[in-house]
Gaussian input, Z-matrix of N, CA and C with variables (Angstrom, degrees):
# hf/3-21g

backbone

0 1
 N
 C     1     B1
 C     2     B2     1     A1
 N     3     B3     2     A2     1     D1
 C     4     B4     3     A3     2     D2
 C     5     B5     4     A4     3     D3
 N     6     B6     5     A5     4     D4
 C     7     B7     6     A6     5     D5
 C     8     B8     7     A7     6     D6
 N     9     B9     8     A8     7     D7
 C    10    B10     9     A9     8     D8
 C    11    B11    10    A10     9     D9
 N    12    B12    11    A11    10    D10
 C    13    B13    12    A12    11    D11
 C    14    B14    13    A13    12    D12
 N    15    B15    14    A14    13    D13
 C    16    B16    15    A15    14    D14
 C    17    B17    16    A16    15    D15
 N    18    B18    17    A17    16    D16
 C    19    B19    18    A18    17    D17
 C    20    B20    19    A19    18    D18
 N    21    B21    20    A20    19    D19
 C    22    B22    21    A21    20    D20
 C    23    B23    22    A22    21    D21
 N    24    B24    23    A23    22    D22
 C    25    B25    24    A24    23    D23
 C    26    B26    25    A25    24    D24
 N    27    B27    26    A26    25    D25
 C    28    B28    27    A27    26    D26
 C    29    B29    28    A28    27    D27
 N    30    B30    29    A29    28    D28
 C    31    B31    30    A30    29    D29
 C    32    B32    31    A31    30    D30
 N    33    B33    32    A32    31    D31
 C    34    B34    33    A33    32    D32
 C    35    B35    34    A34    33    D33
 N    36    B36    35    A35    34    D34
 C    37    B37    36    A36    35    D35
 C    38    B38    37    A37    36    D36
 N    39    B39    38    A38    37    D37
 C    40    B40    39    A39    38    D38
 C    41    B41    40    A40    39    D39
 N    42    B42    41    A41    40    D40
 C    43    B43    42    A42    41    D41
 C    44    B44    43    A43    42    D42
 N    45    B45    44    A44    43    D43
 C    46    B46    45    A45    44    D44
 C    47    B47    46    A46    45    D45
 N    48    B48    47    A47    46    D46
 C    49    B49    48    A48    47    D47
 C    50    B50    49    A49    48    D48
 N    51    B51    50    A50    49    D49
 C    52    B52    51    A51    50    D50
 C    53    B53    52    A52    51    D51
 N    54    B54    53    A53    52    D52
 C    55    B55    54    A54    53    D53
 C    56    B56    55    A55    54    D54
 N    57    B57    56    A56    55    D55
 C    58    B58    57    A57    56    D56
 C    59    B59    58    A58    57    D57
 N    60    B60    59    A59    58    D58
 C    61    B61    60    A60    59    D59
 C    62    B62    61    A61    60    D60
 N    63    B63    62    A62    61    D61
 C    64    B64    63    A63    62    D62
 C    65    B65    64    A64    63    D63
 N    66    B66    65    A65    64    D64
 C    67    B67    66    A66    65    D65
 C    68    B68    67    A67    66    D66
 N    69    B69    68    A68    67    D67
 C    70    B70    69    A69    68    D68
 C    71    B71    70    A70    69    D69
 N    72    B72    71    A71    70    D70
 C    73    B73    72    A72    71    D71
 C    74    B74    73    A73    72    D72
 N    75    B75    74    A74    73    D73
 C    76    B76    75    A75    74    D74
 C    77    B77    76    A76    75    D75
 N    78    B78    77    A77    76    D76
 C    79    B79    78    A78    77    D77
 C    80    B80    79    A79    78    D78
 N    81    B81    80    A80    79    D79
 C    82    B82    81    A81    80    D80
 C    83    B83    82    A82    81    D81
 N    84    B84    83    A83    82    D82
 C    85    B85    84    A84    83    D83
 C    86    B86    85    A85    84    D84
 N    87    B87    86    A86    85    D85
 C    88    B88    87    A87    86    D86
 C    89    B89    88    A88    87    D87
 N    90    B90    89    A89    88    D88
 C    91    B91    90    A90    89    D89
 C    92    B92    91    A91    90    D90
 N    93    B93    92    A92    91    D91
 C    94    B94    93    A93    92    D92
 C    95    B95    94    A94    93    D93
 N    96    B96    95    A95    94    D94
 C    97    B97    96    A96    95    D95
 C    98    B98    97    A97    96    D96
 N    99    B99    98    A98    97    D97
 C   100   B100    99    A99    98    D98
 C   101   B101   100   A100    99    D99
 N   102   B102   101   A101   100   D100
 C   103   B103   102   A102   101   D101
 C   104   B104   103   A103   102   D102
 N   105   B105   104   A104   103   D103
 C   106   B106   105   A105   104   D104
 C   107   B107   106   A106   105   D105
 N   108   B108   107   A107   106   D106
 C   109   B109   108   A108   107   D107
 C   110   B110   109   A109   108   D108
 N   111   B111   110   A110   109   D109
 C   112   B112   111   A111   110   D110
 C   113   B113   112   A112   111   D111
 N   114   B114   113   A113   112   D112
 C   115   B115   114   A114   113   D113
 C   116   B116   115   A115   114   D114
 N   117   B117   116   A116   115   D115
 C   118   B118   117   A117   116   D116
 C   119   B119   118   A118   117   D117
 N   120   B120   119   A119   118   D118
 C   121   B121   120   A120   119   D119
 C   122   B122   121   A121   120   D120
 N   123   B123   122   A122   121   D121
 C   124   B124   123   A123   122   D122
 C   125   B125   124   A124   123   D123
 N   126   B126   125   A125   124   D124
 C   127   B127   126   A126   125   D125
 C   128   B128   127   A127   126   D126
 N   129   B129   128   A128   127   D127
 C   130   B130   129   A129   128   D128
 C   131   B131   130   A130   129   D129
 N   132   B132   131   A131   130   D130
 C   133   B133   132   A132   131   D131
 C   134   B134   133   A133   132   D132
 N   135   B135   134   A134   133   D133
 C   136   B136   135   A135   134   D134
 C   137   B137   136   A136   135   D135
 N   138   B138   137   A137   136   D136
 C   139   B139   138   A138   137   D137
 C   140   B140   139   A139   138   D138
 N   141   B141   140   A140   139   D139
 C   142   B142   141   A141   140   D140
 C   143   B143   142   A142   141   D141
 N   144   B144   143   A143   142   D142
 C   145   B145   144   A144   143   D143
 C   146   B146   145   A145   144   D144
 N   147   B147   146   A146   145   D145
 C   148   B148   147   A147   146   D146
 C   149   B149   148   A148   147   D147
 N   150   B150   149   A149   148   D148
 C   151   B151   150   A150   149   D149
 C   152   B152   151   A151   150   D150
 N   153   B153   152   A152   151   D151
 C   154   B154   153   A153   152   D152
 C   155   B155   154   A154   153   D153
 N   156   B156   155   A155   154   D154
 C   157   B157   156   A156   155   D155
 C   158   B158   157   A157   156   D156
 N   159   B159   158   A158   157   D157
 C   160   B160   159   A159   158   D158
 C   161   B161   160   A160   159   D159
 N   162   B162   161   A161   160   D160
 C   163   B163   162   A162   161   D161
 C   164   B164   163   A163   162   D162
 N   165   B165   164   A164   163   D163
 C   166   B166   165   A165   164   D164
 C   167   B167   166   A166   165   D165
 N   168   B168   167   A167   166   D166
 C   169   B169   168   A168   167   D167
 C   170   B170   169   A169   168   D168
 N   171   B171   170   A170   169   D169
 C   172   B172   171   A171   170   D170
 C   173   B173   172   A172   171   D171
 N   174   B174   173   A173   172   D172
 C   175   B175   174   A174   173   D173
 C   176   B176   175   A175   174   D174
 N   177   B177   176   A176   175   D175
 C   178   B178   177   A177   176   D176
 C   179   B179   178   A178   177   D177
 N   180   B180   179   A179   178   D178
 C   181   B181   180   A180   179   D179
 C   182   B182   181   A181   180   D180
 N   183   B183   182   A182   181   D181
 C   184   B184   183   A183   182   D182
 C   185   B185   184   A184   183   D183
 N   186   B186   185   A185   184   D184
 C   187   B187   186   A186   185   D185
 C   188   B188   187   A187   186   D186
 N   189   B189   188   A188   187   D187
 C   190   B190   189   A189   188   D188
 C   191   B191   190   A190   189   D189
 N   192   B192   191   A191   190   D190
 C   193   B193   192   A192   191   D191
 C   194   B194   193   A193   192   D192
 N   195   B195   194   A194   193   D193
 C   196   B196   195   A195   194   D194
 C   197   B197   196   A196   195   D195
 N   198   B198   197   A197   196   D196
 C   199   B199   198   A198   197   D197
 C   200   B200   199   A199   198   D198
 N   201   B201   200   A200   199   D199
 C   202   B202   201   A201   200   D200
 C   203   B203   202   A202   201   D201
 N   204   B204   203   A203   202   D202
 C   205   B205   204   A204   203   D203
 C   206   B206   205   A205   204   D204
 N   207   B207   206   A206   205   D205
 C   208   B208   207   A207   206   D206
 C   209   B209   208   A208   207   D207
 N   210   B210   209   A209   208   D208
 C   211   B211   210   A210   209   D209
 C   212   B212   211   A211   210   D210
 N   213   B213   212   A212   211   D211
 C   214   B214   213   A213   212   D212
 C   215   B215   214   A214   213   D213
 N   216   B216   215   A215   214   D214
 C   217   B217   216   A216   215   D215
 C   218   B218   217   A217   216   D216
 N   219   B219   218   A218   217   D217
 C   220   B220   219   A219   218   D218
 C   221   B221   220   A220   219   D219
 N   222   B222   221   A221   220   D220
 C   223   B223   222   A222   221   D221
 C   224   B224   223   A223   222   D222
 N   225   B225   224   A224   223   D223
 C   226   B226   225   A225   224   D224
 C   227   B227   226   A226   225   D225
 N   228   B228   227   A227   226   D226
 C   229   B229   228   A228   227   D227
 C   230   B230   229   A229   228   D228
 N   231   B231   230   A230   229   D229
 C   232   B232   231   A231   230   D230
 C   233   B233   232   A232   231   D231
 N   234   B234   233   A233   232   D232
 C   235   B235   234   A234   233   D233
 C   236   B236   235   A235   234   D234
 N   237   B237   236   A236   235   D235
 C   238   B238   237   A237   236   D236
 C   239   B239   238   A238   237   D237
 N   240   B240   239   A239   238   D238
 C   241   B241   240   A240   239   D239
 C   242   B242   241   A241   240   D240
 N   243   B243   242   A242   241   D241
 C   244   B244   243   A243   242   D242
 C   245   B245   244   A244   243   D243
 N   246   B246   245   A245   244   D244
 C   247   B247   246   A246   245   D245
 C   248   B248   247   A247   246   D246
 N   249   B249   248   A248   247   D247
 C   250   B250   249   A249   248   D248
 C   251   B251   250   A250   249   D249
 N   252   B252   251   A251   250   D250
 C   253   B253   252   A252   251   D251
 C   254   B254   253   A253   252   D252
 N   255   B255   254   A254   253   D253
 C   256   B256   255   A255   254   D254
 C   257   B257   256   A256   255   D255
 N   258   B258   257   A257   256   D256
 C   259   B259   258   A258   257   D257
 C   260   B260   259   A259   258   D258
 N   261   B261   260   A260   259   D259
 C   262   B262   261   A261   260   D260
 C   263   B263   262   A262   261   D261
 N   264   B264   263   A263   262   D262
 C   265   B265   264   A264   263   D263
 C   266   B266   265   A265   264   D264
 N   267   B267   266   A266   265   D265
 C   268   B268   267   A267   266   D266
 C   269   B269   268   A268   267   D267
 N   270   B270   269   A269   268   D268
 C   271   B271   270   A270   269   D269
 C   272   B272   271   A271   270   D270
 N   273   B273   272   A272   271   D271
 C   274   B274   273   A273   272   D272
 C   275   B275   274   A274   273   D273
 N   276   B276   275   A275   274   D274
 C   277   B277   276   A276   275   D275
 C   278   B278   277   A277   276   D276
 N   279   B279   278   A278   277   D277
 C   280   B280   279   A279   278   D278
 C   281   B281   280   A280   279   D279
 N   282   B282   281   A281   280   D280
 C   283   B283   282   A282   281   D281
 C   284   B284   283   A283   282   D282
 N   285   B285   284   A284   283   D283
 C   286   B286   285   A285   284   D284
 C   287   B287   286   A286   285   D285
 N   288   B288   287   A287   286   D286
 C   289   B289   288   A288   287   D287
 C   290   B290   289   A289   288   D288
 N   291   B291   290   A290   289   D289
 C   292   B292   291   A291   290   D290
 C   293   B293   292   A292   291   D291
 N   294   B294   293   A293   292   D292
 C   295   B295   294   A294   293   D293
 C   296   B296   295   A295   294   D294
 N   297   B297   296   A296   295   D295
 C   298   B298   297   A297   296   D296
 C   299   B299   298   A298   297   D297
 N   300   B300   299   A299   298   D298
 C   301   B301   300   A300   299   D299
 C   302   B302   301   A301   300   D300
 N   303   B303   302   A302   301   D301
 C   304   B304   303   A303   302   D302
 C   305   B305   304   A304   303   D303

   B1=1.4328
   B2=1.5324
   B3=1.3084
   B4=1.4769
   B5=1.4990
   B6=1.3325
   B7=1.4634
   B8=1.5403
   B9=1.3194
   B10=1.4758
   B11=1.5350
   B12=1.3669
   B13=1.4667
   B14=1.5223
   B15=1.3119
   B16=1.4768
   B17=1.5545
   B18=1.2925
   B19=1.4634
   B20=1.5384
   B21=1.3162
   B22=1.4524
   B23=1.5304
   B24=1.3105
   B25=1.4563
   B26=1.5393
   B27=1.3305
   B28=1.4606
   B29=1.5171
   B30=1.2985
   B31=1.4821
   B32=1.5670
   B33=1.3105
   B34=1.4499
   B35=1.5229
   B36=1.3333
   B37=1.4954
   B38=1.5253
   B39=1.2926
   B40=1.4520
   B41=1.5194
   B42=1.3294
   B43=1.4588
   B44=1.5441
   B45=1.3234
   B46=1.4600
   B47=1.5268
   B48=1.3255
   B49=1.4522
   B50=1.5441
   B51=1.2925
   B52=1.4712
   B53=1.5073
   B54=1.3463
   B55=1.4500
   B56=1.5222
   B57=1.3145
   B58=1.4268
   B59=1.4918
   B60=1.3398
   B61=1.4551
   B62=1.5161
   B63=1.2806
   B64=1.4629
   B65=1.4989
   B66=1.3316
   B67=1.4272
   B68=1.5304
   B69=1.3177
   B70=1.4618
   B71=1.4856
   B72=1.3225
   B73=1.4409
   B74=1.5318
   B75=1.3340
   B76=1.4718
   B77=1.5329
   B78=1.3072
   B79=1.4349
   B80=1.5526
   B81=1.3148
   B82=1.4842
   B83=1.5145
   B84=1.3033
   B85=1.4517
   B86=1.5318
   B87=1.3172
   B88=1.4665
   B89=1.5023
   B90=1.3486
   B91=1.4850
   B92=1.5322
   B93=1.3119
   B94=1.4430
   B95=1.5485
   B96=1.3377
   B97=1.4656
   B98=1.5045
   B99=1.3242
   B100=1.4739
   B101=1.5569
   B102=1.3446
   B103=1.4500
   B104=1.5312
   B105=1.3327
   B106=1.4360
   B107=1.5226
   B108=1.3186
   B109=1.4482
   B110=1.5353
   B111=1.3050
   B112=1.4852
   B113=1.5275
   B114=1.3529
   B115=1.4641
   B116=1.5212
   B117=1.3178
   B118=1.4586
   B119=1.5311
   B120=1.3257
   B121=1.4658
   B122=1.5467
   B123=1.3274
   B124=1.4533
   B125=1.4981
   B126=1.3565
   B127=1.4549
   B128=1.5459
   B129=1.3195
   B130=1.4827
   B131=1.5291
   B132=1.3314
   B133=1.4659
   B134=1.5365
   B135=1.3095
   B136=1.4934
   B137=1.5062
   B138=1.3434
   B139=1.4834
   B140=1.5304
   B141=1.3094
   B142=1.4751
   B143=1.5305
   B144=1.3549
   B145=1.4460
   B146=1.5507
   B147=1.3297
   B148=1.4725
   B149=1.5251
   B150=1.3259
   B151=1.4939
   B152=1.5066
   B153=1.3355
   B154=1.4634
   B155=1.5585
   B156=1.3144
   B157=1.4966
   B158=1.5164
   B159=1.3655
   B160=1.4480
   B161=1.5444
   B162=1.3331
   B163=1.5007
   B164=1.5239
   B165=1.3177
   B166=1.4838
   B167=1.5415
   B168=1.3066
   B169=1.4578
   B170=1.5090
   B171=1.3183
   B172=1.4737
   B173=1.5234
   B174=1.3487
   B175=1.4616
   B176=1.5227
   B177=1.3293
   B178=1.4732
   B179=1.5270
   B180=1.3474
   B181=1.4509
   B182=1.5242
   B183=1.3334
   B184=1.4468
   B185=1.5262
   B186=1.3087
   B187=1.4435
   B188=1.5304
   B189=1.3214
   B190=1.4419
   B191=1.5061
   B192=1.3202
   B193=1.4504
   B194=1.5268
   B195=1.3311
   B196=1.4701
   B197=1.5294
   B198=1.3197
   B199=1.4928
   B200=1.5356
   B201=1.3502
   B202=1.4678
   B203=1.5229
   B204=1.3306
   B205=1.4637
   B206=1.5501
   B207=1.2886
   B208=1.4733
   B209=1.5232
   B210=1.3324
   B211=1.4751
   B212=1.5315
   B213=1.3346
   B214=1.4580
   B215=1.5238
   B216=1.3213
   B217=1.5061
   B218=1.4779
   B219=1.3139
   B220=1.4812
   B221=1.5459
   B222=1.2903
   B223=1.4729
   B224=1.5385
   B225=1.3191
   B226=1.4980
   B227=1.5255
   B228=1.3179
   B229=1.4619
   B230=1.5249
   B231=1.3483
   B232=1.4599
   B233=1.5285
   B234=1.3021
   B235=1.4752
   B236=1.5079
   B237=1.3480
   B238=1.4417
   B239=1.5532
   B240=1.2756
   B241=1.4449
   B242=1.5350
   B243=1.3436
   B244=1.4459
   B245=1.5190
   B246=1.3152
   B247=1.4431
   B248=1.5168
   B249=1.3451
   B250=1.4552
   B251=1.5326
   B252=1.3069
   B253=1.4922
   B254=1.5324
   B255=1.3526
   B256=1.4678
   B257=1.5205
   B258=1.3165
   B259=1.4519
   B260=1.5129
   B261=1.3118
   B262=1.4725
   B263=1.5190
   B264=1.2733
   B265=1.4827
   B266=1.5311
   B267=1.2829
   B268=1.4688
   B269=1.5262
   B270=1.3465
   B271=1.4635
   B272=1.5368
   B273=1.3242
   B274=1.4474
   B275=1.5285
   B276=1.3024
   B277=1.4700
   B278=1.5298
   B279=1.3352
   B280=1.4432
   B281=1.5179
   B282=1.3424
   B283=1.4545
   B284=1.5032
   B285=1.3430
   B286=1.4652
   B287=1.5207
   B288=1.3176
   B289=1.4833
   B290=1.4948
   B291=1.3245
   B292=1.4750
   B293=1.5041
   B294=1.3343
   B295=1.4789
   B296=1.5221
   B297=1.3251
   B298=1.4745
   B299=1.5148
   B300=1.3215
   B301=1.4591
   B302=1.5641
   B303=1.3118
   B304=1.4445
   B305=1.5134
   A1=110.97
   A2=115.07
   A3=119.17
   A4=109.84
   A5=119.19
   A6=121.20
   A7=110.79
   A8=115.41
   A9=119.50
   A10=111.55
   A11=115.35
   A12=118.95
   A13=112.44
   A14=116.77
   A15=119.07
   A16=111.76
   A17=117.46
   A18=120.80
   A19=108.39
   A20=118.30
   A21=122.36
   A22=112.74
   A23=116.98
   A24=120.06
   A25=114.10
   A26=115.38
   A27=118.95
   A28=109.75
   A29=114.82
   A30=119.44
   A31=107.05
   A32=115.86
   A33=118.48
   A34=107.97
   A35=114.81
   A36=117.55
   A37=111.97
   A38=119.69
   A39=123.26
   A40=109.09
   A41=117.53
   A42=122.30
   A43=111.71
   A44=119.00
   A45=119.33
   A46=110.85
   A47=117.50
   A48=122.40
   A49=113.37
   A50=113.08
   A51=121.31
   A52=107.19
   A53=116.12
   A54=121.21
   A55=110.00
   A56=117.44
   A57=124.76
   A58=110.74
   A59=117.37
   A60=122.40
   A61=107.90
   A62=116.69
   A63=120.28
   A64=111.71
   A65=117.00
   A66=123.11
   A67=111.80
   A68=116.10
   A69=121.47
   A70=107.88
   A71=117.36
   A72=119.74
   A73=107.24
   A74=114.44
   A75=117.34
   A76=110.83
   A77=117.55
   A78=122.19
   A79=113.94
   A80=115.77
   A81=119.65
   A82=111.93
   A83=118.15
   A84=123.61
   A85=111.15
   A86=117.01
   A87=122.28
   A88=114.07
   A89=120.35
   A90=118.34
   A91=114.01
   A92=117.59
   A93=121.38
   A94=109.96
   A95=114.98
   A96=119.00
   A97=111.89
   A98=116.91
   A99=121.64
   A100=110.82
   A101=115.44
   A102=120.00
   A103=111.30
   A104=116.57
   A105=120.89
   A106=112.24
   A107=117.10
   A108=120.75
   A109=110.90
   A110=115.48
   A111=120.23
   A112=110.76
   A113=116.15
   A114=119.44
   A115=111.94
   A116=115.64
   A117=118.76
   A118=110.46
   A119=118.03
   A120=121.55
   A121=111.41
   A122=115.90
   A123=120.06
   A124=110.14
   A125=116.81
   A126=121.53
   A127=109.88
   A128=115.42
   A129=118.90
   A130=110.71
   A131=116.75
   A132=120.01
   A133=112.19
   A134=117.68
   A135=121.23
   A136=112.77
   A137=117.61
   A138=119.80
   A139=113.13
   A140=116.53
   A141=120.84
   A142=111.57
   A143=116.42
   A144=119.59
   A145=112.51
   A146=119.40
   A147=117.36
   A148=112.51
   A149=117.65
   A150=118.53
   A151=109.34
   A152=116.23
   A153=118.60
   A154=111.35
   A155=115.56
   A156=119.97
   A157=111.77
   A158=114.50
   A159=119.98
   A160=110.00
   A161=114.94
   A162=119.03
   A163=110.68
   A164=115.96
   A165=119.99
   A166=109.32
   A167=117.99
   A168=119.38
   A169=112.69
   A170=116.85
   A171=119.38
   A172=110.73
   A173=117.99
   A174=121.09
   A175=112.73
   A176=116.03
   A177=122.02
   A178=110.24
   A179=116.64
   A180=121.89
   A181=111.93
   A182=118.30
   A183=120.16
   A184=112.56
   A185=115.59
   A186=123.31
   A187=112.95
   A188=115.75
   A189=124.28
   A190=112.46
   A191=116.72
   A192=121.67
   A193=114.92
   A194=116.02
   A195=118.69
   A196=109.38
   A197=118.13
   A198=121.90
   A199=110.05
   A200=115.98
   A201=119.20
   A202=110.22
   A203=117.41
   A204=120.53
   A205=112.43
   A206=115.55
   A207=119.94
   A208=109.26
   A209=117.33
   A210=119.60
   A211=110.78
   A212=118.41
   A213=121.53
   A214=110.58
   A215=118.01
   A216=119.96
   A217=109.94
   A218=117.73
   A219=121.26
   A220=109.16
   A221=116.81
   A222=120.21
   A223=110.40
   A224=116.54
   A225=120.41
   A226=109.52
   A227=117.65
   A228=120.59
   A229=111.21
   A230=117.71
   A231=120.16
   A232=110.65
   A233=117.73
   A234=119.88
   A235=114.23
   A236=118.60
   A237=119.54
   A238=115.60
   A239=119.08
   A240=119.78
   A241=114.98
   A242=116.64
   A243=120.12
   A244=109.06
   A245=117.37
   A246=122.09
   A247=108.57
   A248=116.44
   A249=120.90
   A250=112.27
   A251=116.25
   A252=119.95
   A253=112.54
   A254=116.06
   A255=119.34
   A256=112.57
   A257=117.64
   A258=119.83
   A259=113.51
   A260=114.32
   A261=121.02
   A262=108.16
   A263=117.04
   A264=120.49
   A265=112.45
   A266=118.97
   A267=123.82
   A268=110.99
   A269=116.96
   A270=121.82
   A271=109.21
   A272=118.27
   A273=122.76
   A274=110.16
   A275=117.20
   A276=122.25
   A277=111.01
   A278=116.74
   A279=119.82
   A280=112.30
   A281=115.06
   A282=117.66
   A283=112.49
   A284=117.01
   A285=120.60
   A286=110.17
   A287=118.00
   A288=120.63
   A289=110.05
   A290=117.53
   A291=120.65
   A292=110.83
   A293=116.74
   A294=120.33
   A295=111.35
   A296=116.72
   A297=119.60
   A298=113.04
   A299=117.65
   A300=121.87
   A301=107.94
   A302=116.72
   A303=120.55
   A304=106.76
   D1=-40.03
   D2=-175.84
   D3=-64.05
   D4=-38.87
   D5=178.40
   D6=-64.45
   D7=-41.53
   D8=178.57
   D9=-61.69
   D10=-42.81
   D11=-178.59
   D12=-65.06
   D13=-29.91
   D14=-178.00
   D15=-72.46
   D16=-19.33
   D17=178.57
   D18=-92.85
   D19=105.85
   D20=-173.74
   D21=-66.56
   D22=-19.43
   D23=-178.03
   D24=-95.98
   D25=-4.43
   D26=-177.47
   D27=-82.47
   D28=131.20
   D29=177.75
   D30=-139.29
   D31=165.46
   D32=177.12
   D33=-81.35
   D34=-172.72
   D35=-172.68
   D36=-93.38
   D37=18.83
   D38=179.00
   D39=-70.44
   D40=141.32
   D41=-175.17
   D42=-53.91
   D43=-37.52
   D44=-177.75
   D45=-85.86
   D46=18.46
   D47=178.92
   D48=50.14
   D49=49.75
   D50=-179.81
   D51=-67.26
   D52=136.07
   D53=-179.98
   D54=-82.33
   D55=154.82
   D56=-178.80
   D57=-59.86
   D58=133.66
   D59=178.85
   D60=-115.95
   D61=163.82
   D62=176.84
   D63=152.57
   D64=-162.69
   D65=-179.09
   D66=-63.98
   D67=127.41
   D68=174.21
   D69=-108.22
   D70=132.48
   D71=177.63
   D72=-152.91
   D73=160.41
   D74=177.86
   D75=-62.22
   D76=145.21
   D77=-175.80
   D78=-58.38
   D79=-27.67
   D80=179.40
   D81=-68.66
   D82=-22.17
   D83=-178.52
   D84=-81.26
   D85=-28.58
   D86=-174.48
   D87=-53.65
   D88=-47.94
   D89=178.85
   D90=-60.99
   D91=-33.05
   D92=178.80
   D93=-69.20
   D94=-41.48
   D95=176.79
   D96=-63.81
   D97=-42.20
   D98=178.01
   D99=-61.61
   D100=-39.89
   D101=177.65
   D102=-64.19
   D103=-41.75
   D104=177.41
   D105=-65.28
   D106=-37.91
   D107=177.26
   D108=-65.06
   D109=-41.87
   D110=178.19
   D111=-62.61
   D112=-43.66
   D113=179.24
   D114=-64.23
   D115=-40.03
   D116=177.72
   D117=-65.33
   D118=-41.91
   D119=178.50
   D120=-60.01
   D121=-43.07
   D122=178.39
   D123=-61.68
   D124=-44.46
   D125=-178.61
   D126=-62.36
   D127=-42.46
   D128=179.27
   D129=-63.39
   D130=-43.15
   D131=-178.04
   D132=-68.35
   D133=-36.43
   D134=-174.66
   D135=-89.12
   D136=-27.95
   D137=-173.22
   D138=-114.08
   D139=-51.96
   D140=-172.96
   D141=-76.17
   D142=-46.75
   D143=-174.94
   D144=-62.51
   D145=-41.27
   D146=176.74
   D147=-62.34
   D148=-33.14
   D149=177.62
   D150=-67.32
   D151=-46.16
   D152=-179.91
   D153=-62.96
   D154=-38.30
   D155=176.11
   D156=-59.99
   D157=-44.04
   D158=-178.59
   D159=-64.71
   D160=-46.26
   D161=178.98
   D162=-62.54
   D163=-38.60
   D164=179.11
   D165=-62.91
   D166=-45.40
   D167=-179.69
   D168=-64.90
   D169=-36.43
   D170=175.79
   D171=-64.59
   D172=-40.22
   D173=176.64
   D174=-64.08
   D175=-39.29
   D176=178.00
   D177=-63.30
   D178=-42.80
   D179=-178.94
   D180=-60.91
   D181=-37.36
   D182=-179.53
   D183=-98.22
   D184=7.75
   D185=177.62
   D186=54.73
   D187=46.06
   D188=177.44
   D189=-93.14
   D190=85.43
   D191=-173.29
   D192=-58.98
   D193=-32.98
   D194=179.86
   D195=-66.60
   D196=-43.52
   D197=178.98
   D198=-67.76
   D199=-39.99
   D200=178.03
   D201=-57.16
   D202=-46.46
   D203=178.58
   D204=-61.77
   D205=-41.36
   D206=-179.49
   D207=-63.75
   D208=-48.71
   D209=-179.11
   D210=-63.46
   D211=-42.72
   D212=179.10
   D213=-63.39
   D214=-35.94
   D215=178.51
   D216=-66.10
   D217=-41.37
   D218=178.17
   D219=-63.19
   D220=-45.56
   D221=-179.95
   D222=-62.13
   D223=-43.58
   D224=178.94
   D225=-59.75
   D226=-44.94
   D227=-178.36
   D228=-64.59
   D229=-39.38
   D230=-178.78
   D231=-68.54
   D232=-30.29
   D233=-174.04
   D234=-98.08
   D235=-5.22
   D236=-170.60
   D237=-67.51
   D238=-24.37
   D239=-176.62
   D240=-107.38
   D241=20.71
   D242=176.18
   D243=-64.20
   D244=141.98
   D245=174.14
   D246=-89.15
   D247=156.10
   D248=-177.66
   D249=-52.51
   D250=-40.00
   D251=-177.37
   D252=-63.70
   D253=-20.96
   D254=-177.71
   D255=-97.18
   D256=-3.62
   D257=-177.76
   D258=-78.08
   D259=143.88
   D260=170.17
   D261=-138.01
   D262=177.26
   D263=-176.18
   D264=-59.66
   D265=-41.47
   D266=-178.85
   D267=-64.56
   D268=-44.91
   D269=-178.17
   D270=-66.22
   D271=-45.44
   D272=-179.64
   D273=-62.05
   D274=-43.11
   D275=178.32
   D276=-61.55
   D277=-49.71
   D278=179.46
   D279=-60.28
   D280=-42.86
   D281=-176.99
   D282=-68.44
   D283=-38.88
   D284=178.01
   D285=-64.87
   D286=-45.53
   D287=179.58
   D288=-62.96
   D289=-46.16
   D290=-178.66
   D291=-61.45
   D292=-42.02
   D293=-178.14
   D294=-67.23
   D295=-38.80
   D296=177.98
   D297=-65.60
   D298=-36.68
   D299=-178.13
   D300=-72.26
   D301=-44.21
   D302=-176.46
   D303=-76.59

């Protein structure tokens, strides 16, 4: 977002050429926010995602479609804002499967 805001000519694709909105913060804060986002992403990948995967497999084993949908919805939400540079085969596969189920 910060890069987009710095470009005064950049706008989204809205007909009225609406400019990008979002969090405004001093430029010195941006690196700290990016570091926090990266730390959160690592924690989600190492701690939360394995738990959701395990719960999903348990729901699949007992054929609990309601729980399967709930787990897949959580996975889809966690993976929806990944940037291309952060994608790998496992993440893409999980996101595609989760999105198709939900």
